[in-house]
C-alpha positions in Angstrom: 142.9 -145.0 36.6 144.9 -142.8 34.3 144.9 -139.6 36.3 148.3 -140.0 38.0 149.9 -141.3 34.8 148.9 -138.1 32.9 149.5 -135.7 35.8 145.8 -135.0 36.4 144.1 -134.3 39.7 140.7 -135.6 38.5 139.0 -137.1 35.5 138.9 -134.3 32.9 136.3 -135.8 30.6 133.6 -137.1 32.9 130.0 -137.0 31.4 128.5 -135.3 34.5 127.3 -131.7 33.9 129.9 -130.0 36.1 129.7 -126.2 35.6 133.4 -125.9 36.5 134.2 -127.4 33.1 132.0 -125.1 31.0 133.8 -123.9 27.9 132.7 -120.6 26.5 132.3 -120.9 22.7 130.7 -117.9 20.9 127.4 -119.9 20.9 127.6 -120.5 24.7 128.3 -116.8 25.3 125.4 -115.8 23.2 123.0 -118.2 24.9 124.1 -117.2 28.4 123.8 -113.5 27.5 120.2 -114.1 26.3 119.4 -116.0 29.5 120.8 -113.4 31.8 119.1 -110.6 29.8 115.8 -112.5 29.7 115.8 -113.2 33.5 117.0 -109.7 34.5 114.6 -108.0 32.2 111.6 -110.1 33.1 111.0 -111.3 29.5 108.7 -114.1 30.5 109.2 -117.2 28.3 112.7 -118.1 27.0 113.4 -121.2 24.8 116.9 -122.7 24.5 117.5 -125.5 22.0 120.6 -127.6 21.1 121.6 -131.0 19.8 122.1 -133.9 22.2 125.4 -133.4 24.1 126.0 -129.8 23.3 126.0 -128.9 27.0 122.6 -127.4 27.7 122.3 -128.9 31.3 125.9 -127.8 32.1 125.1 -124.3 30.9 121.9 -124.2 32.9 123.7 -125.2 36.1 126.4 -122.6 35.4 123.8 -119.9 35.0 121.8 -121.0 38.1 125.0 -121.0 40.3 125.6 -117.3 39.3 122.1 -115.9 39.9 122.0 -113.7 43.0 120.0 -114.5 46.1 117.1 -112.4 45.0 116.3 -115.0 42.3 114.5 -118.2 43.3 115.0 -121.0 40.8 112.7 -124.1 40.5 114.3 -126.7 38.3 112.4 -129.6 36.6 114.5 -132.1 34.8 112.0 -134.9 34.3 109.8 -134.2 31.2 107.7 -137.4 31.5 105.1 -135.9 33.8 101.4 -136.0 33.6 99.6 -132.7 34.3 98.8 -133.9 37.8 102.4 -134.9 38.5 103.6 -131.6 37.0 101.5 -129.6 39.5 102.5 -131.8 42.4 106.1 -131.1 41.4 105.5 -127.4 41.3 103.8 -127.5 44.7 106.9 -129.2 46.2 109.4 -126.8 44.5 107.5 -123.7 45.6 106.6 -125.1 49.0 102.9 -124.6 48.4 100.9 -126.5 50.9 97.2 -127.1 51.8 95.8 -127.4 48.3 93.5 -130.1 46.9 92.7 -129.0 43.4 94.6 -127.3 40.6 92.7 -124.0 41.2 93.7 -124.2 44.9 97.4 -124.6 43.9 97.3 -121.8 41.3 95.7 -119.5 43.8 98.4 -120.3 46.5 101.2 -120.1 43.9 99.9 -116.7 42.8 100.2 -115.4 46.3 103.7 -116.7 46.6 104.7 -115.0 43.3 102.9 -111.8 44.1 104.6 -111.6 47.5 108.0 -112.1 46.0 107.4 -109.7 43.2 106.3 -107.0 45.5 109.6 -107.3 47.4 111.6 -107.0 44.3 112.4 -110.7 44.1 112.4 -112.7 40.9 111.2 -116.3 40.4 112.3 -118.6 37.6 111.0 -121.9 36.5 113.5 -123.9 34.4 112.3 -127.0 32.6 115.1 -129.1 31.1 114.5 -131.7 28.4 111.3 -129.8 27.5 111.1 -131.5 24.1 109.7 -134.5 26.0 106.8 -132.6 27.6 103.3 -133.6 26.4 101.2 -130.9 24.7 98.9 -130.9 27.7 101.7 -130.0 30.1 103.0 -127.4 27.7 99.5 -125.9 27.7 99.6 -125.7 31.5 103.0 -123.9 31.2 101.3 -121.4 29.0 98.8 -120.7 31.7 101.6 -120.1 34.2 102.8 -117.3 31.9 99.6 -115.4 33.0 101.2 -114.7 36.4 102.0 -111.0 35.8 101.4 -107.6 37.2 100.4 -104.6 35.0 104.0 -103.9 34.2 106.0 -107.2 34.7 106.0 -110.9 34.6 106.0 -112.5 38.1 107.3 -115.8 36.9 110.1 -116.3 34.4 110.0 -119.6 32.5 112.9 -121.2 30.6 112.4 -124.2 28.4 115.5 -126.1 27.2 115.5 -129.1 24.9 116.7 -130.7 21.8 115.9 -129.2 18.3 112.6 -131.2 18.4 111.3 -128.6 20.8 111.1 -126.1 18.0 108.9 -128.6 16.1 106.7 -129.2 19.1 106.1 -125.5 19.5 104.8 -125.4 16.0 101.9 -127.7 16.8 98.7 -125.9 16.0 97.3 -126.5 19.5 100.4 -124.8 21.0 100.3 -121.7 18.9 99.3 -119.5 21.9 102.4 -120.8 23.8 104.6 -120.1 20.8 103.3 -116.5 20.6 104.5 -116.0 24.2 108.1 -116.9 23.5 110.1 -113.7 24.1 113.6 -115.0 23.4 114.9 -117.9 21.4 118.5 -119.1 21.2 120.4 -122.2 20.1 123.4 -123.9 21.6 125.6 -125.2 18.8 128.4 -127.8 18.5 132.1 -126.7 18.3 132.5 -125.4 14.8 136.1 -126.5 14.0 139.3 -128.3 15.0 140.7 -125.1 16.6 137.8 -124.8 19.0 137.9 -128.5 19.7 141.6 -128.2 20.6 140.8 -125.3 23.0 137.9 -127.2 24.5 140.1 -130.2 25.2 142.9 -128.0 26.7 140.4 -126.2 28.8 139.1 -129.4 30.4 142.6 -130.7 31.0 143.5 -127.4 32.7 140.5 -127.5 35.0 141.4 -131.1 35.9 144.9 -129.9 37.0 146.9 -131.2 34.1 150.7 -130.6 34.4 150.8 -130.2 30.6 148.2 -129.5 27.9 149.8 -131.3 25.0 148.5 -134.8 25.9 146.6 -135.0 22.7 148.6 -134.6 19.5 147.2 -132.3 16.7 146.5 -135.3 14.6 144.5 -136.8 17.5 142.5 -133.6 18.0 141.7 -133.5 14.2 140.5 -137.1 14.4 138.4 -136.4 17.5 136.7 -133.5 15.8 135.9 -135.5 12.6 134.5 -138.4 14.7 132.4 -136.3 17.0 131.3 -133.4 14.7 132.2 -131.1 17.6 129.6 -132.4 20.0 131.1 -131.9 23.5 129.6 -135.0 25.1 130.9 -137.2 22.3 134.3 -135.5 22.6 134.4 -136.2 26.3 133.6 -139.9 25.7 136.2 -140.3 23.0 138.9 -138.5 25.0 138.2 -140.5 28.1 138.5 -143.8 26.3 141.6 -142.6 24.5 143.3 -141.7 27.8 142.4 -145.0 29.2 143.8 -146.9 26.2 146.9 -144.6 26.2 147.5 -145.4 29.9 147.1 -149.1 29.2 149.7 -148.8 26.4 152.1 -146.5 28.3 151.7 -143.7 25.8 152.5 -140.2 27.2 151.0 -138.6 24.0 147.7 -139.6 22.6 148.1 -139.9 18.8 145.6 -140.4 16.1 146.6 -144.1 16.0 145.7 -144.5 19.7 
């Protein structure tokens, strides 16, 4: 591959959500601050939205990796679950055994949450790609918000998804869930060429680049215009540009390449 040719230790623009490569735009900083504040303060239900490819999953993994040991995180990334499958998944994530019905599971889950809360421990359920959840599963999530003491929520819930999630929460049948949202935040694309240049340089640096001027200013401008600042699209275009540049023996990626 092109890594040795460009003085890289690893692929800088892989599409996997590696938290080492997170780039802190003002939007990322704001969303992460909201997540940390919401979890630390026991706000209950937090909703994070963002366009496809803006880095929601990468951000979630970065946040999860930095929560202390007093926080237990249950992470669901498959939204195509029926209500029964959702509860089966919850039972596995929270290690709830010996249940036969939903009421059994909720009773046992309640004991787990109460025990953790009484010891000063926090519990967080994160559902990624939540825009794909059915209204029936979202209604069950609303019921999970009822796990609380007189003074605090025993279960923090974070829903992340594409902008369509905001539309889903406007469904009349989900108005009770919408009313429970304590914090809302949005992850946005890179706003300009300057941020795009810094994003590309940041990823090259993490990948161990000997130099950060692999992409010419003209190439960066072209990349921004082609991708509208969407990080995943930038990664894809940069990766292909480096591959083509390597094939053509180009040390500098220009707009033409």
